C-alpha distance (Angstrom), angle and dihedral (degrees) to the residues before:
residue distance angle dihedral
M1 . . .
T2 3.75 . .
Y3 3.80 117.3 .
A4 3.82 90.6 -102.4
E5 3.81 90.0 51.8
A6 3.82 90.8 48.4
I7 3.80 91.5 52.8
Q8 3.80 89.7 48.1
Y9 3.80 89.4 51.4
L10 3.81 90.4 51.9
Y11 3.79 89.0 52.0
G12 3.81 87.7 54.9
L13 3.80 90.5 56.4
Q14 3.80 89.6 63.7
W15 3.79 86.6 78.0
F16 3.81 87.7 74.5
G17 3.82 90.2 62.0
T18 3.79 122.5 -161.5
K19 3.79 123.2 -39.0
L20 3.78 124.9 179.1
G21 3.80 114.6 -141.2
L22 3.79 140.3 81.6
E23 3.80 103.1 -124.7
N24 3.81 98.3 89.6
T25 3.80 94.4 43.2
R26 3.80 92.5 48.2
A27 3.80 91.5 48.8
L28 3.80 92.9 50.3
A29 3.80 92.8 45.1
D30 3.80 90.2 51.9
L31 3.81 90.4 50.9
C32 3.79 87.0 54.5
G33 3.80 93.0 52.3
A34 3.82 98.4 -91.6
P35 3.82 95.6 -83.1
D36 3.80 90.6 -177.7
K37 3.82 88.9 70.1
Q38 3.82 88.7 63.6
L39 3.80 95.7 55.2
R40 3.81 142.7 68.6
F41 3.79 118.9 -134.2
I42 3.76 144.4 -168.0
H43 3.81 104.1 -155.9
V44 3.82 116.0 -152.3
A45 3.81 127.0 -166.4
G46 3.80 133.6 162.7
T47 3.77 142.0 116.3
N48 3.81 99.6 -98.1
G49 3.78 133.3 6.9
K50 3.78 98.2 29.6
G51 3.80 92.3 115.8
S52 3.80 91.5 51.0
V53 3.81 91.5 47.8
C54 3.80 89.8 49.3
A55 3.80 90.7 50.9
M56 3.81 91.2 49.3
L57 3.80 93.7 48.9
E58 3.80 91.1 47.1
S59 3.79 90.9 50.9
I60 3.82 93.2 48.3
Y61 3.79 95.6 50.4
R62 3.80 93.6 41.3
H63 3.80 88.9 55.1
A64 3.80 87.2 49.3
G65 3.81 87.5 62.3
L66 3.80 100.0 -102.9
R67 3.78 126.3 136.7
V68 3.79 99.3 -119.4
G69 3.78 128.3 -164.5
L70 3.80 118.5 -155.5
F71 3.81 122.8 -160.0
T72 3.81 116.8 -175.9
S73 3.79 140.1 148.9
P74 2.92 149.9 -111.1
H75 3.79 105.8 28.6
L76 3.78 120.1 -139.6
V77 3.80 102.1 -146.5
A78 3.82 114.9 -19.9
F79 3.79 122.9 43.6
G80 3.81 90.7 -136.0
E81 3.82 89.8 69.9
R82 3.81 86.4 81.5
I83 3.82 93.8 63.2
Q84 3.81 116.9 44.0
I85 3.79 137.9 156.0
N86 3.80 116.0 -156.9
R87 3.83 85.6 -13.4
Q88 3.81 93.6 -57.4
M89 3.80 113.6 124.1
I90 3.78 119.2 -122.8
P91 3.83 106.9 -87.6
E92 3.79 115.3 -107.9
T93 3.81 90.6 -120.8
D94 3.80 91.9 56.0
L95 3.79 92.8 46.5
A96 3.81 91.4 50.5
R97 3.82 91.9 47.1
L98 3.80 94.3 49.1
V99 3.82 93.0 46.6
T100 3.81 88.9 51.9
E101 3.82 93.1 48.9
M102 3.80 94.3 46.1
Q103 3.78 93.9 45.8
A104 3.80 88.7 60.4
K105 3.81 91.1 51.0
L106 3.81 92.4 53.9
K107 3.80 89.0 73.4
Q108 3.81 87.6 72.2
L109 3.81 92.3 60.2
P110 3.82 123.8 85.2
T111 3.80 112.4 -105.2
D112 3.80 91.2 -112.7
Q113 3.82 89.3 58.3
H114 3.78 96.2 56.7
P115 3.82 106.4 140.6
T116 3.76 125.4 -120.5
L117 3.79 120.5 -123.6
F118 3.81 92.4 -94.9
E119 3.81 93.1 47.1
F120 3.80 90.6 49.8
V121 3.80 93.7 47.9
T122 3.81 91.8 45.7
V123 3.80 90.9 59.1
L124 3.81 91.6 40.8
A125 3.80 89.0 56.4
L126 3.81 90.8 49.6
Q127 3.80 89.5 51.3
Y128 3.79 92.4 50.7
F129 3.81 95.7 45.7
A130 3.82 91.4 48.1
E131 3.79 96.1 48.9
Q132 3.80 90.0 46.0
K133 3.82 88.8 52.2
C134 3.79 97.9 -127.8
D135 3.80 114.4 -166.2
L136 3.80 91.1 -147.1
V137 3.80 137.8 4.1
I138 3.80 123.1 -149.2
W139 3.79 99.8 -148.3
E140 3.82 121.2 -163.6
T141 3.79 121.6 -163.6
G142 3.76 118.6 -122.7
L143 3.81 105.9 -150.4
G144 3.79 121.9 0.9
G145 3.79 109.0 -39.1
R146 3.80 115.5 -117.8
L147 3.82 94.8 71.5
D148 3.80 97.7 19.8
A149 3.81 115.7 123.4
T150 3.81 90.8 -119.9
N151 3.80 90.1 64.3
I152 3.81 94.3 82.0
V153 3.83 88.6 86.9
T154 3.79 127.9 87.1
P155 3.82 106.0 -140.6
L156 3.78 135.2 -161.5
A157 3.81 87.8 -121.0
S158 3.80 137.7 6.8
V159 3.80 114.9 -139.8
I160 3.82 127.2 -165.1
T161 3.79 113.8 -173.7
N162 3.81 101.4 -169.1
I163 3.78 142.9 -44.8
A164 3.81 123.0 -117.3
F165 3.79 137.3 141.1
D166 3.81 114.8 -69.3
H167 3.81 134.9 122.9
T168 3.80 87.6 17.4
Q169 3.82 91.6 162.8
W170 3.81 87.4 65.2
L171 3.80 105.3 27.5
G172 3.80 104.5 34.5
D173 3.78 139.5 -92.3
T174 3.81 99.7 -96.1
L175 3.80 131.7 62.8
A176 3.79 88.9 -120.0
K177 3.80 92.4 56.9
I178 3.81 92.2 45.5
A179 3.80 90.8 47.6
F180 3.80 90.4 52.1
E181 3.80 90.2 56.2
K182 3.82 93.6 46.2
A183 3.80 92.2 45.4
G184 3.78 88.0 56.1
I185 3.81 88.5 88.9
I186 3.84 90.1 67.7
K187 3.81 108.2 107.2
P188 3.83 129.2 -158.4
G189 3.79 110.4 -80.4
V190 3.81 93.7 -4.3
P191 3.83 114.9 124.3
A192 3.79 117.3 -113.1
V193 3.80 128.4 -155.4
T194 3.79 126.0 -167.7
A195 3.78 142.1 173.3
A196 3.81 92.8 -166.3
D197 3.79 109.9 132.5
A198 3.81 106.5 171.8
P199 3.85 102.5 114.0
E200 3.79 93.6 -139.1
A201 3.81 91.5 52.5
L202 3.79 96.7 39.7
A203 3.80 91.4 53.7
V204 3.80 89.9 58.1
I205 3.81 93.3 46.8
R206 3.81 90.3 50.2
Q207 3.79 91.2 50.0
V208 3.81 94.4 49.4
A209 3.81 91.9 46.9
A210 3.80 90.6 50.5
E211 3.79 92.1 49.2
K212 3.81 89.9 50.9
H213 3.81 92.8 45.1
A214 3.78 87.3 -123.9
S215 3.79 120.1 149.6
L216 3.79 112.4 -119.5
T217 3.80 124.2 -149.2
L218 3.81 115.5 -164.1
V219 3.78 119.3 -151.9
G220 3.79 101.4 -155.5
R221 3.78 136.6 173.5
S222 3.80 95.2 -80.3
T223 3.82 91.5 52.5
I224 3.79 91.5 48.2
A225 3.81 92.2 47.1
A226 3.81 90.4 52.0
F227 3.81 93.4 53.8
S228 3.82 107.8 107.5
L229 3.81 109.2 163.0
P230 3.84 118.9 117.9
V231 3.81 112.4 -104.1
A232 3.79 122.2 -160.3
L233 3.81 94.3 -145.0
L234 3.80 119.8 91.6
G235 3.78 121.5 -118.7
E236 3.78 136.6 61.7
H237 3.81 90.1 -113.3
Q238 3.80 89.0 67.6
R239 3.81 86.9 75.5
E240 3.80 87.4 68.5
N241 3.80 91.7 48.5
A242 3.80 91.1 46.7
A243 3.80 93.2 47.8
L244 3.79 88.3 51.9
A245 3.81 92.5 49.6
L246 3.80 89.9 48.5
A247 3.81 90.7 51.5
V248 3.81 90.0 52.2
A249 3.81 91.2 51.0
A250 3.81 90.0 49.6
E251 3.81 91.9 49.1
L252 3.81 91.3 52.5
Q253 3.81 97.6 40.2
A254 3.81 92.8 114.2
Q255 3.81 93.6 51.9
L256 3.80 98.5 32.4
P257 3.81 108.7 27.2
V258 3.80 112.8 -157.5
S259 3.80 128.1 176.2
E260 3.79 126.7 -128.3
T261 3.81 87.5 -114.5
A262 3.81 92.7 56.1
I263 3.81 90.3 47.7
A264 3.80 92.4 50.6
Q265 3.82 92.1 46.2
G266 3.79 90.7 47.1
F267 3.80 93.2 56.3
A268 3.81 94.6 39.6
T269 3.81 94.1 54.5
V270 3.81 103.8 31.4
H271 3.80 114.3 135.3
W272 3.80 125.7 -163.6
P273 3.83 112.1 166.5
G274 3.77 123.9 -144.6
R275 3.78 96.0 21.8
L276 3.79 111.6 103.0
Q277 3.79 87.4 -33.6
L278 3.80 112.4 168.5
V279 3.80 112.0 -155.0
T280 3.80 127.9 -174.2
L281 3.79 110.2 -152.9
T282 3.81 124.7 -146.6
S283 3.82 86.8 -99.6
G284 3.79 88.8 62.4
H285 3.81 91.1 -114.5
R286 3.79 117.0 130.7
V287 3.78 129.3 -132.3
L288 3.80 123.9 -166.9
I289 3.81 109.7 -156.8
D290 3.78 120.2 -167.5
G291 3.78 131.0 166.8
A292 3.83 94.9 -147.6
H293 3.81 103.8 154.8
N294 3.79 105.7 161.8
E295 3.79 139.0 43.5
D296 3.79 95.0 -91.2
G297 3.80 93.4 48.6
M298 3.79 92.4 47.8
T299 3.81 90.4 49.3
L300 3.81 89.2 56.3
L301 3.80 91.2 47.7
R302 3.81 91.0 50.0
E303 3.81 90.4 50.9
T304 3.80 91.3 49.1
L305 3.80 90.9 53.0
R306 3.79 90.0 49.4
T307 3.82 95.6 49.3
Q308 3.81 104.3 29.6
F309 3.82 99.7 35.5
P310 3.82 103.9 26.4
A311 3.80 96.3 152.9
E312 3.80 97.3 44.3
K313 3.76 136.4 77.0
P314 3.79 112.7 -166.7
A315 3.79 128.3 -150.8
L316 3.81 105.0 -104.0
L317 3.81 123.6 -134.7
M318 3.78 108.1 -174.1
G319 3.78 141.6 170.9
A320 3.79 129.5 163.3
L321 3.78 142.3 -173.2
A322 3.78 118.4 -104.4
D323 3.80 92.9 -128.3
K324 3.81 91.8 60.0
D325 3.81 127.0 81.0
W326 3.80 91.9 -97.4
R327 3.80 93.6 157.7
Q328 3.78 92.9 61.9
M329 3.81 90.5 41.2
C330 3.81 90.7 55.3
Q331 3.80 91.6 47.4
L332 3.80 90.6 54.1
I333 3.79 100.2 46.1
A334 3.83 105.1 31.8
P335 3.85 95.4 76.1
M336 3.82 91.1 53.1
V337 3.81 99.7 62.0
S338 3.81 140.6 71.4
E339 3.80 97.9 -136.1
I340 3.79 136.4 -3.1
H341 3.81 130.5 -131.5
L342 3.80 114.0 -174.9
V343 3.79 124.2 -161.9
P344 3.80 139.5 172.7
V345 3.79 117.4 -103.3
S346 3.80 115.1 -121.2
S347 3.78 91.9 -109.2
Q348 3.78 137.1 96.0
R349 3.82 85.0 -123.1
T350 3.82 95.5 60.2
A351 3.77 121.3 138.7
S352 3.78 117.3 -127.4
P353 3.83 113.0 -96.3
S354 3.81 87.8 -142.7
D355 3.80 90.4 58.5
L356 3.79 90.3 50.2
A357 3.80 89.8 48.3
A358 3.80 92.8 56.3
V359 3.80 92.1 55.4
C360 3.81 94.0 43.5
Q361 3.81 91.6 50.4
M362 3.79 91.2 49.6
V363 3.81 94.3 54.9
N364 3.81 95.7 37.1
P365 3.83 107.7 28.6
C366 3.81 93.8 171.7
V367 3.80 98.1 54.7
M368 3.81 121.4 100.7
I369 3.81 111.1 -119.9
H370 3.80 125.5 -161.1
I371 3.79 126.4 -172.0
H372 3.81 117.8 -152.1
E373 3.77 132.5 -170.4
S374 3.80 92.3 -133.8
L375 3.78 143.7 7.4
S376 3.80 90.4 -109.7
Q377 3.81 89.3 60.0
A378 3.80 91.1 50.0
L379 3.80 92.3 48.1
S380 3.79 90.5 50.4
A381 3.82 92.3 48.0
T382 3.81 91.7 51.1
G383 3.80 98.7 37.8
E384 3.81 93.6 117.3
K385 3.80 96.0 48.2
P386 3.82 110.0 114.3
F387 3.81 94.1 -144.7
R388 3.79 125.8 28.1
L389 3.80 131.6 176.4
I390 3.81 119.9 -153.3
T391 3.80 115.3 -169.8
G392 3.80 148.8 127.2
S393 3.79 102.0 91.8
L394 3.80 139.7 29.1
Y395 3.81 86.4 -134.7
L396 3.80 89.5 59.3
V397 3.81 91.6 45.1
G398 3.80 91.1 54.5
E399 3.79 91.4 50.0
A400 3.81 90.4 49.0
M401 3.80 92.2 50.3
E402 3.79 89.3 54.0
Q403 3.80 95.6 47.3
L404 3.81 94.6 44.3
G405 3.80 92.2 49.0
I406 3.81 92.6 -117.5
A407 3.81 92.2 125.9
A408 3.79 132.5 34.0
V409 3.79 111.6 -101.4
P410 3.83 117.0 -128.6
S411 3.79 119.1 -129.0
R412 3.80 88.8 -104.4
D413 3.79 136.0 20.2
E414 3.80 110.2 -78.6
R415 3.80 98.0 162.1
A416 3.81 92.0 85.8
L417 3.81 88.4 66.4
N418 3.79 84.5 80.8
E419 3.79 90.2 72.4
W420 3.79 114.8 111.1
G421 3.76 139.0 160.4
A422 3.76 145.3 156.5
K423 3.76 118.7 -58.8
S424 3.79 109.4 -115.7
C-alpha cells in the first residue's frame, strides 16, 4: 500500500465501530508475534490529564537517554501523532508497510473477530515500538481501561490521573462505576499511582489495588503543594499532573533510573499541543487553544483564565460534541469571555451551535453571540481580536491548528479518523 491507501484502509475500519473487550486485540497481537511481550510500559488512564502526564513521562525518560515510545489518542491533525518515538511521528512509509502486513494477517482471524480501528492501531503501534526496540513505551488508554484495547499489556506501573464524569454511556453514570473501569488497568503485583481524590472513586481504586496485591501510591494535596519544579505547560492544574509524573518516576527508580537533572529538564521542556497552548501569531494577536471537552476540563480552563489572565476577557470560539456535557461547559465558560462565536464541530456527532447559544445567552445575557456555519468563518470574523480562545472539542482544536498554520497540514484530511461509535 501507499500511505494514502493505508489511510483509506484505516478509514474503512471505522465501519467496525467501537467494541470494548480484549479478545480481538489479544488475538491480533498474538498473530503478530506478541510484540507487547518485548516491551516495557507505563500504562496511563484517567478522565483528564492523562495526555499531559504521558507527555511529561515521555520527556523525563527521553532526557534520561532512553528510546521512548509514546502512544496517545486522539490525534489533532495528523494520524501519526498517535505513534511517536522520542517525539518523532511514525514515518509514513512505516505506517503504510505495517498496515499492509497486518491486513494480510487479518485473514487468519474469524470474521466475528475482525478488529476495530482502535484495536488495529493498538497492535500496529506495538509492532512499530517492538521493531524499533524502544526501551520504554508510555501507553495511554483510549476509553476507560478495563476493557480498553491497550489493556492487553502488563506494565511496570499503572497510573490513574483522576476520575470525573465523561463517556458515561460507556463507563457508567457514577464516579464509582467510572473508577472501576479506569482501575481495570491495575495488574497483579504491579505498583499503581493515582492522583484521584474523589472519595467515591478513590475507595474503588483502593479496593481493586488491594485485590490485585498491587501497592498504591496516592498523590494528594500535600504532595502537589510541595511540587516546585518549573513546568512548561500552562495552567495551575499541571502541578497535579507533574506531581503525579514525579511520583511514577520515583516508584520506578530501581527499574528505570533517572537523574534529578533529567527530571527537571523533562518538566521544563515538555510539549503537549492543543492543551492550554498559547500561540502568538505573526500579527501579534494571541490565541489560547484548549481541548477542554467535559465539565472537569472546562473548570480547569476557567480557573486558568481567572489566574493567568485576570485582566483579560478573550473572544470565545467554541464548538462541542453532542454526546458531551456541553450545557455545563457553556455555563462555565460563557461568563469569562467578551463575545462568543459558536460553530459546528467537523463531526457527525456535533452539537448544534444554536443549542449552545441558548445556554450561553442564559448565563451571560449581556454578551454578544454569533453563530457561524464553520470555524473558518468564525476565525475570519474574529481575525482582528487581540486575544481569542478556541475550545470545546479536541476535534475543533485540531481544525483550528490547521487553519491558523500552527500545525502542518497532511495531504488529505486525517482528523476524521477520530470518529468512533458503537458497532451496530
